[in-house]
N, C-alpha and C positions, 0 to 999 in steps of 0.2 A: 718222607714224601710230603710235598707241599699240599696245603689245603686247597681243594678245588671247589668250584661250582659244578655240581654234577648234573648232566643233562641226558635224559633218556630220549633217544632218537629212533623213531619207527623207520627202520631201514627198508621196509618192504612197501611203504605207502607212496602213492603218487604215480604219475605216468612214466617217470624216468628212474624208478627204483630198480635195483639198488645202486646203479651206477652214479647218478648225480647226488644221491643222498650221502653215500660214502665219501665222495669227493668233497662235498660241502662240509662234512664232519671233519675230514682231515685238514681242509683249508682253515677251519675254525681253530683246531688245536695247534696248528702251525703258526697261527696269528696270535693266539693268546695262551700263555702258560698257566692261566688261572681256571681253565675249564677242562673237565674230563667228560668224555662222551661214552654213553652206553648204547651200543647199536643193537637193537632187538630185531630178530628175523632169522632167516634160514642161514645157518652158520657157514655152510660151504660156499654159498654165493657171496656172502659178506667178506669172508676171508680171501676169496678170489680177487675181490676188488681192492681190499686192503693191501694185498701183495704188490700192487702197482705203485705204492707210495712210501715215502720216508717220513717217519713221524716218531714222536716220543711214545713208546709203547705203554708207559704209565698213564697216558692220557686217553687211551681208547680201550674199551672192553666190549667183547661180543657176548650178548645174552641170547642163547638159542630160543627160537620160537618157530614151531613147525607150520603154523597156520597163518593165512592172510585174509583179512576182511576186505572184500571187494566193495567198490563204491556203490554198486546197485543193491547190495544186501540190506534188508531191514535192520537198522542199527541196534535196536533193543535186543532183537533175537540174536544178532551176531555177537554182541557183547556177552550175552548169557551163555551161548553155546560154544563159541570159539575162545575158550580160556587160554589156549596156547598160541593165540595170534600175536603178531608183533605189536599191535595197538594195545591190547589188554596187558601184555607183559610190561610194556613201557609205562603204562598208567599205574600199574601196581608198584613199579619202582619208585614212583613219586609218592604213592599212598604210604608205603612202608618206610619212607624216609631215606632210602638209598640215594634217590635223586631229588634235586631241587626243582627240576623243570622237565617238561615233555615237549617234543617237537615232532610234528607229523604232517606230511603232504597227502596222507591217505584219506579215508572216508571222513567227510565232515560230520555226518550224522553220528557215526560211531565215536568220534572224538568228543562231540558235544554230550552225548549220552554217557560215555565212559567218564568224562571229566566230572560230571555231577554225581554219578552212581559210585564210581570207584574212588576218585580223589576227594570228592565231597565239597559242599559249599561252606564258606565262612559263615559262622553263626550270624543270623540277621540279614544276610544277603538273600533277596527274594528270587532273583533271576540273574545268573552270570551272563554277561554279554560278550560278544566277540568285538574286538576293538582294534582295527588296523590303522596304521599311520598312512595318511595320504599326502602327496606333495602339494604345497601352496606357494604363492609368490614369496612368502616370508619364511619358508622352511617346510613345515609340515603341520598337519592337524590330526586329531584323533577322531575317527568316525565310530560312534558307539550308539547303537548296535548295528552290525552289518550282516547278521545271519543266524543268531541264536534264538531270538524271541520275536516272532512275527505278530503275535497278539499281545503285546505288552500293555500294562496298565500304567496310569500316571505315577504311582509310587515306584514302579520299576524304573521309569525314565529319570526320576529324581535321584535314585541310587546310581544310575548310569553316569549322571552328571558328576556326582561326588567321586566315584571311582575313577572316572576319566580325568578329573582335576588332579587327583593324587598321582596318577600315572604321568601326566604331562609335566607336573612340577618336579617330581622326584626322578623320573627316568630321562625326560627330555630337557630338564632344566628351565622350563618356562615359568617364570615367577607370576603368581596370581593369574593363571590361565583363564582366558575369556571363554565363557560357555554360551553357546547359542542353540536354540531348538529349531529344527528344520521346519519351514512353513512355506505357504504359497504367497506370503506377503509379509511386510514388516509390521503391519498393524497388529496390536494385541488381540483384537476381536476376530481376526481371521483364523482359518484352519479348520480341521475336522474336530470331532468331539474329543479325541485323545489329546490333541495339541491345546485346544481351548481349556481343557481341565488341568493339563500339566503346567501351562504357562504361569499361572499365579503361584503354584507350588514352588517353581524354580525362582520366581521373582522374590518370594518371601523366604528363600533358603539363605541363611546368614553365612554359611561357610563355603559358598561358591561365588564366582564373579560372573553373574548372569547378565548378558548384554541384550537379551531378547530374541526375537525371531531372526532367522537367517534363511534367505532364499538360496536355492541350489546354485544359481549363477554367481553368488557372492562367495561360495566356498573356496574356489581356486585362488581368490585374491588374498585369502588369509584373514578374513574378518573375525573368525573365531578359532580358538585353539582346540576346543572340545565341541564336537558337533553331535548333538543328541537327537536320536530318532529311534523308532522301532525298527526291527530287522528287515521288514519288507522294503521300506523306504531306503534304509541304509544299504541294502544289497543292490538296489537299482542304482543308487548314486555311485557305489563302488564299481559296478560293471560298466556304467556309462563312462566313468573316469578312465577305466582300462581301455575301453573301446576307442574313445576319442583320442587318448594319448597315443595309442598304437597307430591310429590312422594318420594323425598329424605328423608323427615321426616318419612314417612311410611316404607321405606326400612331400615333406621337406626334402627327403633324400632323392625322390624322383625328380623334383624341381631342379635340384642341383646338377642333374645329369642330362638336362635337355639340350644344352649347347656347349660349345667349346668355352665360351665366356663364363657360363655358369659353373663349368667344371673347374676352371682356373680360380674362380671366386670361392668355390667349395674348398679348395686346397688351402686358401688363405684363412678362411673362417673355421676350418675343421676343428682345431684345438678348442676354441671358445665354444663352438656349437656342441661339441661332444660333452663338454663339462655341463652346459646348460641342459641338454637332453637327459644327462645322467640323473639330474635332480628330479626329473619327472618319471624315472624308471621305478616302478613300485617294488621291484626286487631289492632295491637298495635299502628298503626300510624293514626287511624281514617279514615275519608272519604276523597274524592277528592274535594277540593274547586273549585268552578267555578269563576275564577279570572276575574276582569274587570267589575263587576256589581256594582250597587249603594248600595248593601248590600251583606253580605256574604251568598252564597248558597253552601251547602255541600252535595254531593251525596255519599252515602255509598253503599256497595254491597247489592244486593237483598237478599242475605242469611245472612245478618249481625246478629251477636249475640249481647247480651247486652254489651259486651266488646267494640266492634267497635262503637256502638251507644254512649256509655259513652265517649270514647276518641274523637269522632267527636264533641260532645257537648263541651268538655273541650278545644279543639283546637280553638273553637269560641271565648273563653275568650282572649287568646293571640292575635288572629287576630284583635279583636275589641280594646283591650287595646293598641296595637301597632299602631292603626290607619292606617292599611294597605291600605285601599281605598284611603285615602288622599295621601299617598306616591306613589301609582300607578298613581293617577291623576297628580301629580307633574312630574313623569317620562314621561308620555304621552305628557304633556304640553311642556316639554323640547324638545321632538321629533318634535312637531308641529312648535315650534319657531326656 
C-alpha cells in the first residue's frame, strides 16, 4: 500500500455533518492518491453517507465514536468528560501518531483546548495561534491570530510572526514573506500598548521580513503576506472580510439582473466574473491551521460545505510533506538560543 498523509476528520462536527463532511472527505481522496482519511463519529451514519460514493477503500477508514461535543458545551469539561466523542477520538489519532493531521468543523473551543491538551504544544511555543488564509489582490495572506488568544502578549505576537513566515514560505511558496502588524496608523508611535510594545521587537527580529504597521484597509490590497494581531482584532477582521465579501457578491448578482441589458451583459462577463469571485471565496483556502502544535490541527467554519472540508484535507498534505512543524521548531529554537 502507498505511503499516505493520514488525516483524522471529525465527521460529526459542524452544521452540515455528517453529509458535507463525508462528501468533502471523499472528494479529497478522489482528487489525491496521497491522502488517507480517518472519519471519526457515529459509524452507522458515516457508513450510510459513504455508501453514496465510489472511492478507493484503502484511503478511507471509519473510527467509531459514540459521543458528539456540541458548540455550546464548555470546551474544557467536554474534552474531559466526552472521551468517546468524535473530536477527542480524532485528536488522539494525531497524538498517538496514527494521523499527521486533524480537521474539524465542530466546536472551536473544544478543538483549541483539545489541540493543546491532547496533541500538545511544540517545546518553546508559548501560545498556538489560529491562522486562516484570506484573499488579497495578489493572492492571499495569513491572518495570525484569528481566534485562539484574545489576550496575547508581545512575545506571543513575535512567535506568531515567525510561525506565520514559515507557513507562507513553505506551504504557499512566498519567498521572504512580508510581515505587518495590524495598527490604526502607519506611524511607529501609534497603536495600543500591545502594538507599541510589540513593534520594536518585530523590527529587531532578524529572521522575519518586518515591514511595519498595516491598517485594515490595506490588507485586501496585499501589502503584507503575514498579518500579525491578537485574536480579538483578528477575529473582527476575518468576520468583516466574510460579511463584506458575501454582501458584495450578492449585490453584484442583483445588479446584473435589474434589466434586459444587464442580463445580456451578465452572460458575456459570467466566465471571467465567476473566476474573479472564486478568488474571494474563503472556502477555496481551506480551514485555519493551529500552528505550534506537535501535529497539524485545522479548524474549518461551522457552516463548512464539502468544498472547504476537501480543501482543508488537501492542505494537510502540503503541510506534512513540507515538514512545517520541524521548521517551526527550528525557528523557536533559534529564538531561545
